[in-house]
C-alpha positions as CSV (number, residue, x, y, z in Angstrom):
1,M,-2.0,1.4,11.3
2,N,-1.7,-1.5,13.6
3,N,1.5,-2.9,14.4
4,L,3.2,-5.5,12.3
5,Q,2.3,-9.3,13.0
6,I,5.5,-11.3,12.7
7,A,5.3,-14.9,13.5
8,F,8.6,-15.9,15.1
9,L,9.4,-19.8,15.0
10,P,12.8,-20.6,16.4
11,I,13.7,-24.1,15.1
12,A,16.5,-26.4,16.4
13,R,17.6,-30.0,16.8
14,T,18.8,-31.3,20.2
15,T,21.8,-32.8,19.1
16,F,23.5,-29.4,18.6
17,D,24.4,-26.9,21.4
18,I,20.8,-26.1,22.6
19,P,21.8,-23.5,25.5
20,F,23.8,-21.6,22.7
21,A,20.7,-21.8,20.4
22,E,18.5,-20.5,23.3
23,E,20.8,-17.5,24.0
24,M,20.9,-16.5,20.2
25,T,17.0,-17.0,20.2
26,A,16.3,-14.7,23.0
27,A,18.7,-12.1,21.7
28,A,16.9,-12.2,18.4
29,R,13.3,-11.6,20.0
30,A,14.6,-8.9,22.2
31,A,15.8,-7.0,19.0
32,F,12.3,-6.5,18.1
33,S,11.2,-5.2,21.8
34,D,11.1,-1.6,21.0
35,L,9.8,-1.7,17.5
36,Q,5.9,-1.4,16.1
37,V,5.9,-5.2,15.9
38,D,4.0,-7.9,17.6
39,L,5.9,-11.2,17.7
40,I,3.6,-14.2,17.9
41,G,4.4,-17.8,18.1
42,P,6.2,-20.0,20.5
43,T,8.7,-18.6,23.1
44,E,10.6,-22.0,23.4
45,L,12.8,-23.9,20.5
46,V,10.5,-26.1,18.2
47,T,12.8,-29.2,17.7
48,D,10.4,-31.6,15.8
49,T,7.4,-31.9,13.4
50,A,4.9,-32.3,16.3
51,G,6.0,-29.0,17.9
52,V,5.6,-27.5,14.3
53,E,2.1,-28.6,14.0
54,R,1.3,-27.3,17.5
55,A,2.8,-23.9,16.6
56,T,1.1,-23.5,13.4
57,Q,-2.3,-24.7,14.5
58,S,-2.0,-21.7,17.2
59,L,-1.3,-19.2,14.5
60,K,-3.8,-20.2,11.8
61,E,-6.4,-17.6,12.9
62,S,-3.8,-15.0,13.1
63,E,-3.6,-12.2,10.6
64,I,0.3,-12.8,9.8
65,D,2.4,-10.2,7.7
66,L,5.6,-12.4,7.9
67,V,6.8,-15.7,9.3
68,V,10.4,-15.5,10.4
69,L,11.8,-18.9,10.6
70,F,14.9,-18.5,12.8
71,Q,17.2,-21.2,12.3
72,A,18.6,-21.5,15.9
73,T,20.5,-24.6,14.9
74,F,20.7,-27.0,11.9
75,A,17.7,-28.9,11.0
76,D,16.6,-30.7,7.8
77,S,14.1,-29.0,5.6
78,S,10.9,-30.9,6.9
79,M,10.0,-28.4,9.7
80,A,10.4,-25.4,7.1
81,M,8.4,-27.2,4.6
82,S,5.6,-27.9,7.1
83,I,5.6,-24.4,8.3
84,A,5.6,-23.0,4.8
85,A,2.5,-25.2,3.8
86,A,0.5,-24.5,6.9
87,L,0.7,-20.9,7.1
88,E,-0.5,-18.4,4.4
89,A,2.2,-15.8,4.9
90,P,5.5,-15.1,3.6
91,I,8.7,-16.8,4.8
92,F,11.8,-15.3,5.8
93,L,14.8,-17.6,6.5
94,W,17.2,-16.1,9.5
95,S,20.4,-18.0,10.1
96,V,23.1,-16.8,12.5
97,P,27.0,-17.1,12.4
98,E,28.9,-18.7,15.3
99,P,32.6,-18.4,16.4
100,H,35.1,-20.4,14.5
101,T,36.5,-22.4,17.2
102,G,38.4,-25.1,15.6
103,G,36.1,-27.4,17.4
104,R,32.7,-28.8,16.4
105,L,29.8,-26.7,15.0
106,R,27.7,-25.7,17.8
107,L,24.8,-24.6,15.7
108,N,25.4,-25.1,12.0
109,S,22.6,-22.6,11.3
110,F,23.5,-21.6,7.7
111,C,23.5,-25.1,6.3
112,G,19.9,-25.1,7.7
113,I,18.7,-22.3,5.8
114,N,20.4,-23.4,2.7
115,L,18.6,-26.8,2.9
116,A,15.4,-25.1,3.6
117,G,15.9,-22.6,0.9
118,H,16.4,-25.3,-1.7
119,A,13.3,-27.4,-0.4
120,L,11.2,-24.1,-0.6
121,T,12.2,-23.2,-3.8
122,R,11.6,-26.7,-5.4
123,G,8.1,-26.4,-3.6
124,G,7.3,-23.2,-5.2
125,F,7.7,-21.0,-2.2
126,R,9.3,-17.6,-2.2
127,Y,11.2,-16.4,0.5
128,G,13.6,-13.6,2.0
129,Y,16.6,-14.4,4.0
130,A,19.5,-13.3,6.4
131,F,22.8,-14.7,7.6
132,A,23.5,-12.3,10.3
133,A,23.8,-11.8,14.0
134,P,20.6,-11.4,16.2
135,D,21.1,-7.8,16.9
136,D,22.3,-7.0,13.4
137,P,20.5,-3.8,12.3
138,G,20.5,-4.6,8.6
139,A,18.8,-8.0,9.2
140,I,16.1,-6.2,11.3
141,E,15.4,-3.6,8.8
142,N,15.2,-6.4,6.0
143,I,12.8,-8.2,8.2
144,L,10.6,-5.1,8.6
145,I,10.7,-4.5,4.8
146,Q,9.3,-8.0,4.1
147,A,6.7,-7.7,6.8
148,R,5.6,-4.2,5.2
149,A,5.3,-5.9,1.9
150,G,3.8,-9.1,3.5
151,R,1.1,-6.8,5.2
152,A,0.2,-5.3,1.7
153,R,-0.1,-8.9,0.4
154,R,-2.5,-9.7,3.2
155,I,-4.7,-6.8,2.8
156,L,-4.9,-7.4,-1.0
157,R,-5.9,-11.1,-0.5
158,S,-9.0,-9.8,1.3
159,S,-9.7,-6.5,-0.1
160,H,-13.1,-5.5,-1.8
161,L,-13.1,-2.4,-4.2
162,G,-16.2,-0.5,-5.2
163,R,-16.5,0.5,-8.8
164,V,-18.9,3.2,-9.3
165,G,-19.8,3.5,-13.1
166,E,-17.6,2.8,-16.1
167,N,-14.5,4.3,-17.2
168,P,-15.0,7.2,-19.7
169,D,-14.3,6.1,-23.4
170,G,-10.9,6.8,-24.7
171,F,-9.7,6.0,-20.9
172,E,-7.6,2.5,-21.6
173,T,-5.7,3.3,-18.4
174,C,-9.1,2.6,-16.4
175,L,-10.2,-0.7,-18.2
176,L,-10.8,-3.4,-15.9
177,R,-10.2,-7.2,-15.6
178,P,-12.0,-8.2,-12.6
179,E,-11.5,-11.9,-13.0
180,E,-8.0,-11.7,-13.2
181,L,-7.7,-9.5,-10.3
182,K,-9.6,-11.8,-8.2
183,E,-7.0,-14.8,-9.6
184,R,-4.0,-12.9,-9.2
185,F,-4.3,-10.9,-6.1
186,G,-7.5,-11.9,-4.3
187,V,-9.2,-8.4,-4.9
188,E,-12.8,-8.4,-5.6
189,V,-14.4,-5.7,-7.5
190,L,-18.1,-4.7,-6.5
191,Q,-19.6,-3.0,-9.8
192,L,-22.1,-0.2,-8.5
193,S,-24.3,2.0,-10.7
194,L,-23.9,5.6,-10.6
195,E,-27.9,6.2,-10.5
196,E,-29.5,3.5,-8.5
197,D,-26.6,2.7,-6.0
198,V,-25.3,6.0,-5.5
199,F,-27.0,9.2,-6.8
200,E,-30.6,8.1,-5.4
201,K,-28.8,7.6,-1.9
202,V,-27.1,11.2,-2.5
203,R,-30.4,12.8,-3.2
204,G,-32.1,11.4,0.0
205,I,-29.6,12.8,2.3
206,K,-31.1,16.0,4.1
207,P,-29.4,19.3,4.5
208,G,-29.1,18.9,8.1
209,S,-27.1,15.8,7.8
210,T,-24.2,17.3,6.2
211,Q,-23.8,20.1,8.6
212,P,-21.5,18.3,11.0
213,V,-19.1,17.2,8.0
214,K,-19.2,20.8,6.8
215,A,-18.5,22.2,10.2
216,E,-15.4,20.0,10.4
217,L,-14.2,20.8,7.0
218,S,-14.6,24.6,7.7
219,K,-11.7,24.1,10.4
220,Q,-9.5,22.7,7.8
221,V,-10.0,25.0,4.8
222,S,-10.2,28.8,4.4
223,N,-13.0,29.4,2.2
224,L,-15.9,27.0,2.4
225,D,-18.6,29.3,3.1
226,E,-17.9,30.9,-0.3
227,M,-18.9,27.9,-2.2
228,E,-22.4,27.5,-3.8
229,P,-24.2,25.6,-0.8
230,E,-26.5,23.3,-2.8
231,A,-23.4,21.9,-4.7
232,V,-21.3,21.9,-1.4
233,H,-24.2,19.9,0.1
234,G,-24.1,17.5,-2.8
235,S,-20.4,16.8,-2.6
236,L,-20.7,16.1,1.2
237,S,-23.6,14.0,0.8
238,T,-21.6,11.9,-1.9
239,Y,-19.0,11.6,0.8
240,L,-21.5,10.4,3.4
241,T,-23.0,7.9,0.9
242,L,-19.9,6.3,-0.3
243,K,-18.7,6.0,3.5
244,E,-21.9,4.2,4.4
245,I,-21.7,2.0,1.4
246,A,-18.1,1.1,2.2
247,K,-19.5,0.1,5.6
248,E,-22.4,-1.9,4.5
249,K,-20.3,-3.7,1.8
250,G,-17.1,-4.1,3.5
251,L,-15.3,-2.0,0.8
252,H,-11.8,-0.9,1.3
253,G,-11.8,1.6,-1.6
254,F,-13.5,3.3,-4.5
255,A,-12.9,3.8,-8.4
256,V,-15.4,6.4,-9.4
257,R,-16.6,7.4,-12.7
258,C,-16.5,11.3,-11.5
259,W,-17.6,13.1,-14.8
260,P,-19.7,14.0,-16.5
261,E,-22.7,12.6,-14.5
262,F,-21.7,14.0,-11.1
263,F,-21.7,17.6,-12.8
264,T,-24.9,16.9,-15.3
265,E,-27.2,14.8,-12.8
266,L,-26.1,16.0,-9.3
267,G,-24.7,19.4,-10.1
268,C,-21.6,18.9,-7.8
269,A,-18.1,17.5,-8.1
270,A,-17.0,14.2,-6.6
271,C,-13.4,15.3,-6.1
272,G,-13.8,16.8,-2.5
273,A,-15.6,13.6,-1.3
274,M,-13.0,11.2,-2.6
275,S,-10.4,13.7,-0.7
276,M,-12.1,13.2,2.2
277,L,-12.4,9.5,2.0
278,S,-8.9,9.1,1.1
279,D,-7.9,11.0,4.1
280,E,-9.7,8.4,6.2
281,M,-7.7,5.5,4.5
282,I,-10.5,4.7,2.1
283,P,-8.5,5.2,-1.1
284,C,-10.4,6.8,-4.0
285,S,-9.5,7.3,-7.8
286,C,-11.2,9.3,-10.4
287,E,-12.4,8.0,-14.0
288,A,-13.3,4.5,-12.4
289,D,-9.6,3.6,-12.5
290,V,-9.5,0.4,-10.3
291,N,-6.1,-0.4,-11.0
292,G,-5.3,3.3,-9.6
293,T,-7.3,2.7,-6.4
294,L,-5.6,-0.8,-5.9
295,T,-2.2,1.0,-6.4
296,Q,-3.2,3.3,-3.5
297,L,-4.2,0.7,-1.4
298,I,-0.9,-1.1,-1.7
299,L,1.2,2.2,-1.1
300,Q,-1.1,2.9,2.1
301,S,-0.8,-0.6,3.5
302,I,2.9,-0.4,3.2
303,S,3.2,3.0,4.5
304,G,0.6,3.2,6.9
305,T,-0.3,6.6,5.8
306,Q,-2.5,8.3,2.8
307,A,-1.9,7.8,-0.8
308,F,-3.0,10.1,-3.6
309,G,-3.9,9.2,-7.5
310,T,-2.8,11.9,-9.8
311,D,-1.8,12.7,-13.4
312,M,1.4,13.8,-14.6
313,V,1.0,16.8,-16.7
314,S,4.4,18.7,-17.3
315,V,7.9,19.3,-16.6
316,D,9.1,22.5,-14.5
317,K,12.4,23.2,-16.5
318,E,13.6,25.7,-13.6
319,N,13.4,23.2,-10.8
320,D,13.9,19.9,-13.0
321,A,10.8,18.5,-11.6
322,L,7.8,16.8,-13.0
323,V,4.6,18.3,-12.4
324,I,1.8,16.3,-10.9
325,W,-1.8,17.5,-10.6
326,H,-5.4,16.5,-10.4
327,C,-8.7,18.4,-10.1
328,G,-8.9,18.4,-6.4
329,L,-9.0,15.0,-4.8
330,A,-5.6,14.8,-2.8
331,P,-6.3,14.2,0.8
332,L,-5.9,17.3,2.9
333,S,-3.1,15.4,5.0
334,M,-0.7,16.2,2.0
335,A,-1.2,19.9,2.1
336,D,1.9,22.2,2.4
337,P,1.7,23.3,6.0
338,E,3.2,26.6,4.9
339,G,0.6,27.1,2.2
340,E,-3.0,27.9,2.3
341,K,-5.7,25.1,2.1
342,R,-8.6,26.2,0.1
343,V,-11.7,24.6,-1.7
344,T,-12.5,25.5,-5.1
345,I,-14.8,25.0,-8.4
346,H,-13.9,22.5,-11.0
347,S,-11.8,24.3,-13.7
348,N,-13.9,22.9,-16.7
349,R,-17.4,22.3,-15.1
350,K,-17.4,25.4,-12.7
351,L,-19.1,23.4,-9.7
352,P,-17.7,22.5,-6.3
353,L,-16.2,20.7,-4.1
354,L,-12.7,20.5,-4.9
355,M,-9.6,20.7,-2.6
356,E,-7.0,23.3,-3.8
357,F,-3.5,23.3,-2.4
358,T,0.1,22.5,-3.0
359,L,1.6,19.3,-1.8
360,K,4.0,19.2,1.2
361,P,7.7,18.8,0.7
362,G,9.1,15.7,1.5
363,P,10.3,12.2,-0.1
364,V,7.7,10.2,-1.8
365,T,7.3,6.8,-3.2
366,I,5.5,6.3,-6.6
367,A,3.7,3.1,-8.0
368,R,1.5,2.0,-10.6
369,L,0.1,-1.4,-11.0
370,S,0.3,-1.3,-14.8
371,E,-1.2,-3.6,-17.8
372,A,0.9,-1.6,-20.3
373,S,2.8,-4.7,-21.2
374,G,-0.3,-6.9,-21.7
375,D,0.1,-8.3,-18.2
376,Y,0.4,-6.9,-14.9
377,Q,3.7,-5.4,-13.8
378,L,4.7,-3.0,-10.8
379,I,6.0,0.4,-11.6
380,I,8.0,1.8,-9.0
381,G,9.9,5.1,-8.5
382,E,11.4,7.5,-5.8
383,G,11.6,11.1,-5.6
384,E,11.0,14.4,-3.5
385,I,8.4,16.7,-3.6
386,I,9.9,20.3,-3.4
387,R,8.3,23.5,-2.0
388,A,7.1,25.4,-5.0
389,P,4.4,27.9,-6.0
390,Q,1.1,26.5,-7.3
391,S,1.4,25.1,-10.7
392,F,-2.2,25.0,-11.5
393,S,-5.6,25.1,-9.9
394,G,-6.7,22.1,-7.7
395,T,-4.2,19.9,-6.1
396,S,-0.5,19.8,-7.6
397,G,3.0,19.5,-6.5
398,L,6.6,19.1,-8.0
399,I,8.6,15.8,-7.9
400,R,12.3,15.9,-8.3
401,F,14.2,12.7,-9.3
402,D,17.6,11.5,-8.9
403,K,17.8,11.9,-12.6
404,P,16.5,14.5,-15.0
405,A,12.5,14.9,-15.0
406,I,12.6,14.5,-19.0
407,D,14.3,11.2,-18.7
408,V,11.5,10.1,-16.3
409,I,8.9,11.4,-19.0
410,N,10.9,9.5,-21.7
411,T,10.7,6.2,-19.7
412,I,7.0,6.6,-19.4
413,L,6.4,7.4,-22.9
414,D,8.6,4.8,-24.1
415,K,7.1,1.9,-22.1
416,G,3.5,3.5,-23.0
417,L,2.6,3.5,-19.2
418,E,-0.7,4.7,-17.8
419,H,-1.3,8.3,-17.3
420,H,-2.3,7.9,-13.5
421,I,0.5,7.5,-10.9
422,S,0.0,7.2,-7.2
423,I,2.3,8.4,-4.4
424,T,2.8,8.2,-0.8
425,Y,5.0,9.9,1.6
426,G,8.1,7.9,2.4
427,E,10.8,5.8,0.8
428,Y,9.5,2.3,0.4
429,K,10.9,1.1,-2.9
430,D,12.4,-1.8,-1.1
431,E,9.1,-2.7,0.1
432,L,7.5,-2.6,-3.2
433,T,10.1,-4.6,-4.7
434,A,9.8,-7.3,-2.2
435,L,5.8,-7.2,-2.7
436,A,6.2,-7.7,-6.4
437,S,8.6,-10.8,-5.6
438,M,5.7,-12.2,-3.3
439,L,3.2,-11.5,-6.2
440,D,5.5,-12.7,-8.9
441,L,5.2,-9.4,-10.7
442,P,7.8,-8.0,-12.9
443,V,9.3,-4.5,-11.9
444,S,9.9,-1.6,-14.0
445,C,11.4,1.6,-12.4
446,I,10.9,4.9,-13.9
447,S,13.5,6.9,-11.6
């Protein structure tokens, strides 16, 4: 994923110690030099509203993940408010301490962000903040957390998801409110029909067209040639079809009604196709679960790596871990390198193509954009995938938490949460909390 895009705007008033302010500004900019960050914006101090207008005008066409308003000296709130109003990005206020000399205040930086924070709050703007030296590691990490959350917010505001078919009866988890998604998050959902938009295109793909995909997949799994060829062709054709639709329609992910029609009408499983697309950062969820796909998009936008939507199916008492599983749509990049990566048939429908492996060990972040309360909330958790024998056929893994797994199960059931959760590798609880604040979402933690 591309570097974080941070707009760095140092503001000051010329009645304070400008050489000292310039020194602090240069040190703050230098703190980002070895990070995966692109600092954009003026390199010189902005000292009046005209300077703010010039700076923000030059930034309006940029894809900004976070605006860092560096309070090099005291200034009244007018520049901060102009910046917040002009740029569609989250704001981070950064003030720096100065030596207590017994003489005049050289910067009075903290009072500046205090004034700005009050004005922004009255104006309905949310913001992050730090009162720390330019080279303070905690401040830099806080800015990166806010920027990763801001990137997810920016991606959501321009994202388009394809919903293929309808959710199965009795799967309230997968119900959809497209107008609310658009209003709250900027997400647009394109409804696609199974037959006309997908199946007809899948049937039109010739066997030779899937051979390069099959050859590449054969390098990653051990037993592709054991699967029934016609069904494999159907699954790989589904992959090619959805990938082409994503390109044509500008879609960032899919929520697919994966059963029963893929089996009964096409004679193949959609799972393998969705696994391959998720590996290419086009997240896919089964059972037409749009909120599940949206959660995966959030996680991959924050982490910069793949996300996986899964069921919670059991507790492994011996390891005190939650068992997560799905038929076979986890991305192959999540496979345990010490285990075998295979393909298989669907356990109920007896047709390929599904991925089969155990998840690799490592820390993971768990999330779900939930509607269990009647309104949107963000469910957050962290745990660790532990290495263990495969629990069930398909793709599965064990998550161990800091508290007993049965307590996590009880929390999920007590709150009536959805049966689908999403995971990505890495620890991003702080980023999700920051994103929830940006989106005015309540947060509920399950671990």
